[in-house]
N, C-alpha and C positions, 0 to 999 in steps of 0.2 A: 794524290788522287790522279789517275791518268787522264789526260785530255785526249779525246778522239776527234779527228778532222776528216772530213770526207775528201776523197780524191776526186778532182774535178773530172778527168777523162773516162773514170771507170766507177760506176755508182756501187759496184759490189766489194770495192776495196776501201779501206778507212786507214788512216795512220795514227798511231799512238805517238803523240807529240813529245812525250817524256822519254821513250825508249827509240823513237824513230822507226818502230816496227810497222811493216805494212800487213794489214789483217784482212783476209778474205771473209766476207760476211754471207757469201753465197754457199749455203750448206750443200745444196744438190751439185754444185761445181767441185767441191772439195770430195764429195763421195764418188763422183764420176771419176775424178783424177786418181783417187786411191784405187778404184777398180782397174783402171787402166795401167797403173803401176804394178798391180798384182798379176794381171795378164801378161805384162812384159816380163816379170819374174818367172811365171809359168813357162813362157816360150823360151827363155834363156836356159832354164833348167832342162827343157826337153831337147834343146840344141846340144847342151853339154852331154847330156846322156847319148844322143845320136854320134857325137865325136867319139865318146868312149866305146860305143858298140862297134864303130867302124875301125877303130884301132885294134880292138880285140879280134875282129874278123880278119884283118890284115895280118895279124899275128898268127892266127890259126892257118890262113892260107900258106904263109911262108913255112909253118911247120910241116904242112902236107907236101910242099914242093920238096923238102929235104928227104923225105922218105923214099 
């Protein structure tokens, strides 16, 4: 059976003494962090799409310059 011990400096965290895992018991903080990660992923995907679009535009401009 896992023994759980509270962490002194942070009441939202507990430590499983058998596996040494630190567990966050604040479910709203977990939800907020997951939402933050999802937003970051969306921004990264948008940035990659913009880079791709710019590369395509540069290619088209170079083709126009050759004609």
